[in-house]
Biopython code that builds the backbone (N, CA, C, O; Angstrom):
import numpy as np
from Bio.PDB.StructureBuilder import StructureBuilder

atoms = [
    (1, "MET", "N", (-51.489, -156.794, -62.277)),
    (1, "MET", "CA", (-52.655, -156.591, -61.465)),
    (1, "MET", "C", (-53.730, -157.579, -61.900)),
    (1, "MET", "O", (-53.965, -157.760, -63.095)),
    (2, "LYS", "N", (-54.380, -158.216, -60.933)),
    (2, "LYS", "CA", (-55.428, -159.177, -61.242)),
    (2, "LYS", "C", (-56.768, -158.477, -61.405)),
    (2, "LYS", "O", (-57.040, -157.469, -60.753)),
    (3, "GLN", "N", (-57.585, -159.015, -62.268)),
    (3, "GLN", "CA", (-58.926, -158.490, -62.471)),
    (3, "GLN", "C", (-59.935, -159.412, -61.816)),
    (3, "GLN", "O", (-59.788, -160.634, -61.825)),
    (4, "ILE", "N", (-60.955, -158.805, -61.252)),
    (4, "ILE", "CA", (-62.051, -159.570, -60.679)),
    (4, "ILE", "C", (-63.227, -159.475, -61.641)),
    (4, "ILE", "O", (-63.658, -158.378, -61.996)),
    (5, "VAL", "N", (-63.736, -160.605, -62.055)),
    (5, "VAL", "CA", (-64.852, -160.631, -62.995)),
    (5, "VAL", "C", (-66.065, -161.208, -62.277)),
    (5, "VAL", "O", (-66.028, -162.323, -61.757)),
    (6, "ILE", "N", (-67.128, -160.434, -62.261)),
    (6, "ILE", "CA", (-68.375, -160.869, -61.644)),
    (6, "ILE", "C", (-69.431, -160.906, -62.733)),
    (6, "ILE", "O", (-69.658, -159.911, -63.421)),
    (7, "LYS", "N", (-70.067, -162.036, -62.887)),
    (7, "LYS", "CA", (-71.111, -162.161, -63.897)),
    (7, "LYS", "C", (-72.434, -161.677, -63.303)),
    (7, "LYS", "O", (-72.925, -162.220, -62.314)),
    (8, "ILE", "N", (-72.994, -160.651, -63.927)),
    (8, "ILE", "CA", (-74.284, -160.116, -63.489)),
    (8, "ILE", "C", (-75.199, -159.995, -64.694)),
    (8, "ILE", "O", (-74.739, -159.891, -65.830)),
    (9, "ASN", "N", (-76.484, -160.008, -64.438)),
    (9, "ASN", "CA", (-77.441, -159.882, -65.528)),
    (9, "ASN", "C", (-77.710, -158.397, -65.806)),
    (9, "ASN", "O", (-77.268, -157.543, -65.038)),
    (10, "PRO", "N", (-78.422, -158.078, -66.883)),
    (10, "PRO", "CA", (-78.655, -156.669, -67.251)),
    (10, "PRO", "C", (-79.398, -155.857, -66.187)),
    (10, "PRO", "O", (-79.144, -154.661, -66.042)),
    (11, "ILE", "N", (-80.303, -156.482, -65.449)),
    (11, "ILE", "CA", (-81.029, -155.744, -64.411)),
    (11, "ILE", "C", (-80.076, -155.357, -63.284)),
    (11, "ILE", "O", (-80.133, -154.233, -62.784)),
    (12, "GLU", "N", (-79.211, -156.269, -62.884)),
    (12, "GLU", "CA", (-78.234, -155.960, -61.848)),
    (12, "GLU", "C", (-77.276, -154.863, -62.310)),
    (12, "GLU", "O", (-76.881, -154.002, -61.524)),
    (13, "HIS", "N", (-76.912, -154.899, -63.570)),
    (13, "HIS", "CA", (-76.046, -153.858, -64.129)),
    (13, "HIS", "C", (-76.747, -152.507, -64.078)),
    (13, "HIS", "O", (-76.134, -151.499, -63.724)),
    (14, "GLN", "N", (-78.008, -152.486, -64.424)),
    (14, "GLN", "CA", (-78.803, -151.258, -64.395)),
    (14, "GLN", "C", (-78.906, -150.717, -62.967)),
    (14, "GLN", "O", (-78.822, -149.507, -62.757)),
    (15, "ILE", "N", (-79.085, -151.596, -61.997)),
    (15, "ILE", "CA", (-79.171, -151.192, -60.590)),
    (15, "ILE", "C", (-77.839, -150.613, -60.110)),
    (15, "ILE", "O", (-77.818, -149.599, -59.412)),
    (16, "LEU", "N", (-76.745, -151.246, -60.476)),
    (16, "LEU", "CA", (-75.431, -150.735, -60.076)),
    (16, "LEU", "C", (-75.145, -149.370, -60.696)),
    (16, "LEU", "O", (-74.557, -148.504, -60.048)),
    (17, "LYS", "N", (-75.558, -149.178, -61.942)),
    (17, "LYS", "CA", (-75.394, -147.869, -62.575)),
    (17, "LYS", "C", (-76.226, -146.811, -61.861)),
    (17, "LYS", "O", (-75.767, -145.685, -61.669)),
    (18, "ALA", "N", (-77.456, -147.166, -61.464)),
    (18, "ALA", "CA", (-78.325, -146.225, -60.756)),
    (18, "ALA", "C", (-77.729, -145.845, -59.409)),
    (18, "ALA", "O", (-77.795, -144.683, -59.009)),
    (19, "ILE", "N", (-77.149, -146.809, -58.706)),
    (19, "ILE", "CA", (-76.506, -146.515, -57.423)),
    (19, "ILE", "C", (-75.340, -145.549, -57.624)),
    (19, "ILE", "O", (-75.152, -144.615, -56.844)),
    (20, "GLY", "N", (-74.571, -145.782, -58.669)),
    (20, "GLY", "CA", (-73.456, -144.876, -58.983)),
    (20, "GLY", "C", (-73.931, -143.463, -59.286)),
    (20, "GLY", "O", (-73.319, -142.494, -58.837)),
    (21, "GLU", "N", (-75.011, -143.336, -60.040)),
    (21, "GLU", "CA", (-75.562, -142.016, -60.346)),
    (21, "GLU", "C", (-76.055, -141.316, -59.089)),
    (21, "GLU", "O", (-75.839, -140.115, -58.922)),
    (22, "LEU", "N", (-76.719, -142.059, -58.198)),
    (22, "LEU", "CA", (-77.206, -141.469, -56.952)),
    (22, "LEU", "C", (-76.049, -141.020, -56.054)),
    (22, "LEU", "O", (-76.139, -139.988, -55.389)),
    (23, "ILE", "N", (-74.979, -141.789, -56.040)),
    (23, "ILE", "CA", (-73.809, -141.396, -55.248)),
    (23, "ILE", "C", (-73.220, -140.100, -55.796)),
    (23, "ILE", "O", (-72.863, -139.207, -55.028)),
    (24, "LEU", "N", (-73.116, -139.995, -57.116)),
    (24, "LEU", "CA", (-72.584, -138.766, -57.718)),
    (24, "LEU", "C", (-73.482, -137.566, -57.429)),
    (24, "LEU", "O", (-72.982, -136.476, -57.152)),
    (25, "LYS", "N", (-74.806, -137.754, -57.489)),
    (25, "LYS", "CA", (-75.729, -136.668, -57.161)),
    (25, "LYS", "C", (-75.581, -136.251, -55.707)),
    (25, "LYS", "O", (-75.584, -135.063, -55.382)),
    (26, "ARG", "N", (-75.452, -137.246, -54.837)),
    (26, "ARG", "CA", (-75.338, -136.958, -53.403)),
    (26, "ARG", "C", (-74.054, -136.199, -53.094)),
    (26, "ARG", "O", (-74.065, -135.251, -52.310)),
    (27, "GLU", "N", (-72.959, -136.610, -53.702)),
    (27, "GLU", "CA", (-71.685, -135.941, -53.449)),
    (27, "GLU", "C", (-71.646, -134.537, -54.056)),
    (27, "GLU", "O", (-70.860, -133.692, -53.627)),
    (28, "GLY", "N", (-72.491, -134.296, -55.047)),
    (28, "GLY", "CA", (-72.541, -132.980, -55.665)),
    (28, "GLY", "C", (-73.335, -131.963, -54.868)),
    (28, "GLY", "O", (-73.310, -130.774, -55.186)),
    (29, "GLU", "N", (-74.041, -132.412, -53.834)),
    (29, "GLU", "CA", (-74.812, -131.491, -53.016)),
    (29, "GLU", "C", (-73.890, -130.664, -52.135)),
    (29, "GLU", "O", (-72.865, -131.144, -51.649)),
    (30, "ASN", "N", (-74.282, -129.405, -51.943)),
    (30, "ASN", "CA", (-73.446, -128.516, -51.150)),
    (30, "ASN", "C", (-73.752, -128.574, -49.662)),
    (30, "ASN", "O", (-72.867, -128.342, -48.838)),
    (31, "ASN", "N", (-75.001, -128.882, -49.309)),
    (31, "ASN", "CA", (-75.348, -128.827, -47.885)),
    (31, "ASN", "C", (-74.846, -130.062, -47.142)),
    (31, "ASN", "O", (-74.528, -131.087, -47.744)),
    (32, "VAL", "N", (-74.787, -129.935, -45.845)),
    (32, "VAL", "CA", (-74.244, -130.988, -44.999)),
    (32, "VAL", "C", (-75.260, -132.112, -44.785)),
    (32, "VAL", "O", (-74.868, -133.248, -44.518)),
    (33, "ASN", "N", (-76.544, -131.817, -44.896)),
    (33, "ASN", "CA", (-77.577, -132.793, -44.569)),
    (33, "ASN", "C", (-77.715, -133.911, -45.591)),
    (33, "ASN", "O", (-78.269, -134.964, -45.275)),
    (34, "LYS", "N", (-77.232, -133.709, -46.791)),
    (34, "LYS", "CA", (-77.288, -134.732, -47.844)),
    (34, "LYS", "C", (-78.708, -135.277, -48.001)),
    (34, "LYS", "O", (-79.016, -136.365, -47.515)),
    (35, "ARG", "N", (-79.549, -134.538, -48.664)),
    (35, "ARG", "CA", (-80.958, -134.876, -48.795)),
    (35, "ARG", "C", (-81.222, -136.118, -49.634)),
    (35, "ARG", "O", (-82.251, -136.768, -49.448)),
    (36, "ILE", "N", (-80.337, -136.462, -50.538)),
    (36, "ILE", "CA", (-80.545, -137.643, -51.376)),
    (36, "ILE", "C", (-80.178, -138.887, -50.563)),
    (36, "ILE", "O", (-79.029, -139.059, -50.157)),
    (37, "THR", "N", (-81.158, -139.739, -50.337)),
    (37, "THR", "CA", (-80.896, -140.998, -49.642)),
    (37, "THR", "C", (-80.797, -142.112, -50.674)),
    (37, "THR", "O", (-81.479, -142.094, -51.699)),
    (38, "ILE", "N", (-79.958, -143.056, -50.391)),
    (38, "ILE", "CA", (-79.761, -144.169, -51.312)),
    (38, "ILE", "C", (-80.369, -145.404, -50.663)),
    (38, "ILE", "O", (-79.791, -145.986, -49.745)),
    (39, "ASN", "N", (-81.540, -145.795, -51.149)),
    (39, "ASN", "CA", (-82.217, -146.995, -50.666)),
    (39, "ASN", "C", (-82.902, -147.668, -51.852)),
    (39, "ASN", "O", (-82.763, -147.209, -52.986)),
    (40, "SER", "N", (-83.629, -148.736, -51.607)),
    (40, "SER", "CA", (-84.214, -149.489, -52.717)),
    (40, "SER", "C", (-85.233, -148.656, -53.495)),
    (40, "SER", "O", (-85.379, -148.825, -54.705)),
    (41, "TYR", "N", (-85.933, -147.763, -52.807)),
    (41, "TYR", "CA", (-86.934, -146.945, -53.490)),
    (41, "TYR", "C", (-86.296, -145.908, -54.412)),
    (41, "TYR", "O", (-86.760, -145.702, -55.534)),
    (42, "SER", "N", (-85.229, -145.255, -53.936)),
    (42, "SER", "CA", (-84.572, -144.263, -54.784)),
    (42, "SER", "C", (-83.856, -144.924, -55.960)),
    (42, "SER", "O", (-83.808, -144.361, -57.054)),
    (43, "VAL", "N", (-83.305, -146.109, -55.743)),
    (43, "VAL", "CA", (-82.656, -146.841, -56.834)),
    (43, "VAL", "C", (-83.697, -147.269, -57.857)),
    (43, "VAL", "O", (-83.464, -147.167, -59.062)),
    (44, "ALA", "N", (-84.858, -147.752, -57.378)),
    (44, "ALA", "CA", (-85.930, -148.169, -58.286)),
    (44, "ALA", "C", (-86.427, -146.996, -59.121)),
    (44, "ALA", "O", (-86.686, -147.141, -60.315)),
    (45, "LYS", "N", (-86.556, -145.851, -58.497)),
    (45, "LYS", "CA", (-87.017, -144.660, -59.214)),
    (45, "LYS", "C", (-85.994, -144.224, -60.262)),
    (45, "LYS", "O", (-86.362, -143.790, -61.354)),
    (46, "CYS", "N", (-84.723, -144.340, -59.927)),
    (46, "CYS", "CA", (-83.658, -143.904, -60.829)),
    (46, "CYS", "C", (-83.531, -144.822, -62.046)),
    (46, "CYS", "O", (-83.255, -144.349, -63.149)),
    (47, "CYS", "N", (-83.731, -146.130, -61.858)),
    (47, "CYS", "CA", (-83.543, -147.047, -62.982)),
    (47, "CYS", "C", (-84.857, -147.497, -63.607)),
    (47, "CYS", "O", (-84.840, -148.265, -64.568)),
    (48, "GLY", "N", (-85.991, -147.043, -63.091)),
    (48, "GLY", "CA", (-87.274, -147.324, -63.724)),
    (48, "GLY", "C", (-87.837, -148.703, -63.459)),
    (48, "GLY", "O", (-88.651, -149.197, -64.240)),
    (49, "LEU", "N", (-87.424, -149.332, -62.378)),
    (49, "LEU", "CA", (-87.969, -150.639, -62.011)),
    (49, "LEU", "C", (-88.922, -150.479, -60.835)),
    (49, "LEU", "O", (-88.963, -149.427, -60.197)),
    (50, "ASP", "N", (-89.692, -151.535, -60.550)),
    (50, "ASP", "CA", (-90.531, -151.455, -59.360)),
    (50, "ASP", "C", (-89.680, -151.790, -58.134)),
    (50, "ASP", "O", (-88.634, -152.429, -58.246)),
    (51, "SER", "N", (-90.143, -151.352, -56.973)),
    (51, "SER", "CA", (-89.326, -151.471, -55.768)),
    (51, "SER", "C", (-89.134, -152.916, -55.316)),
    (51, "SER", "O", (-88.096, -153.243, -54.740)),
    (52, "ARG", "N", (-90.105, -153.779, -55.563)),
    (52, "ARG", "CA", (-89.949, -155.190, -55.166)),
    (52, "ARG", "C", (-88.817, -155.856, -55.938)),
    (52, "ARG", "O", (-87.983, -156.554, -55.363)),
    (53, "THR", "N", (-88.802, -155.629, -57.242)),
    (53, "THR", "CA", (-87.741, -156.203, -58.073)),
    (53, "THR", "C", (-86.385, -155.658, -57.653)),
    (53, "THR", "O", (-85.412, -156.403, -57.542)),
    (54, "THR", "N", (-86.331, -154.364, -57.421)),
    (54, "THR", "CA", (-85.070, -153.743, -57.022)),
    (54, "THR", "C", (-84.592, -154.292, -55.691)),
    (54, "THR", "O", (-83.409, -154.593, -55.533)),
    (55, "LYS", "N", (-85.500, -154.425, -54.730)),
    (55, "LYS", "CA", (-85.120, -154.942, -53.416)),
    (55, "LYS", "C", (-84.586, -156.370, -53.520)),
    (55, "LYS", "O", (-83.616, -156.731, -52.853)),
    (56, "LYS", "N", (-85.232, -157.177, -54.367)),
    (56, "LYS", "CA", (-84.790, -158.567, -54.551)),
    (56, "LYS", "C", (-83.370, -158.624, -55.119)),
    (56, "LYS", "O", (-82.531, -159.386, -54.638)),
    (57, "TYR", "N", (-83.113, -157.814, -56.141)),
    (57, "TYR", "CA", (-81.794, -157.834, -56.760)),
    (57, "TYR", "C", (-80.734, -157.185, -55.873)),
    (57, "TYR", "O", (-79.568, -157.577, -55.925)),
    (58, "LEU", "N", (-81.119, -156.195, -55.058)),
    (58, "LEU", "CA", (-80.152, -155.610, -54.132)),
    (58, "LEU", "C", (-79.714, -156.624, -53.084)),
    (58, "LEU", "O", (-78.544, -156.659, -52.703)),
    (59, "LYS", "N", (-80.646, -157.449, -52.617)),
    (59, "LYS", "CA", (-80.270, -158.508, -51.667)),
    (59, "LYS", "C", (-79.323, -159.498, -52.325)),
    (59, "LYS", "O", (-78.377, -159.974, -51.698)),
    (60, "LYS", "N", (-79.580, -159.808, -53.598)),
    (60, "LYS", "CA", (-78.725, -160.731, -54.327)),
    (60, "LYS", "C", (-77.318, -160.134, -54.525)),
    (60, "LYS", "O", (-76.314, -160.828, -54.364)),
    (61, "LEU", "N", (-77.263, -158.855, -54.871)),
    (61, "LEU", "CA", (-75.973, -158.198, -55.059)),
    (61, "LEU", "C", (-75.217, -158.069, -53.743)),
    (61, "LEU", "O", (-73.988, -158.125, -53.723)),
    (62, "LYS", "N", (-75.938, -157.900, -52.660)),
    (62, "LYS", "CA", (-75.296, -157.777, -51.344)),
    (62, "LYS", "C", (-74.557, -159.061, -50.980)),
    (62, "LYS", "O", (-73.518, -159.018, -50.322)),
    (63, "ASP", "N", (-75.089, -160.192, -51.406)),
    (63, "ASP", "CA", (-74.469, -161.478, -51.087)),
    (63, "ASP", "C", (-73.200, -161.743, -51.900)),
    (63, "ASP", "O", (-72.418, -162.633, -51.562)),
    (64, "LEU", "N", (-72.996, -160.972, -52.970)),
    (64, "LEU", "CA", (-71.769, -161.161, -53.758)),
    (64, "LEU", "C", (-70.627, -160.695, -52.932)),
    (64, "LEU", "O", (-69.480, -160.751, -53.376)),
]
sb = StructureBuilder()
sb.init_structure("model")
sb.init_model(0)
sb.init_chain("A")
sb.init_seg("    ")
for serial, (resi, resn, name, xyz) in enumerate(atoms, 1):
    if name == "N":
        sb.init_residue(resn, " ", resi, " ")
    sb.init_atom(name, np.array(xyz, "f"), 0.0, 1.0, " ", f" {name:<3s}", serial, name[0])
structure = sb.get_structure()
């Protein structure tokens, strides 16, 4: 099996971890409406960055 290696900086790693945590929280909800939304603001709040920085790095990660 081949491995894919993507070089990312620590901030991008932190953002990806925050997205993973938000996905786990969202899937753990029992109701159908899924109140936890995953956007740049919720990711910024989860990883402790400001929303501008998070939005910039999310655009960069999207292009990968």
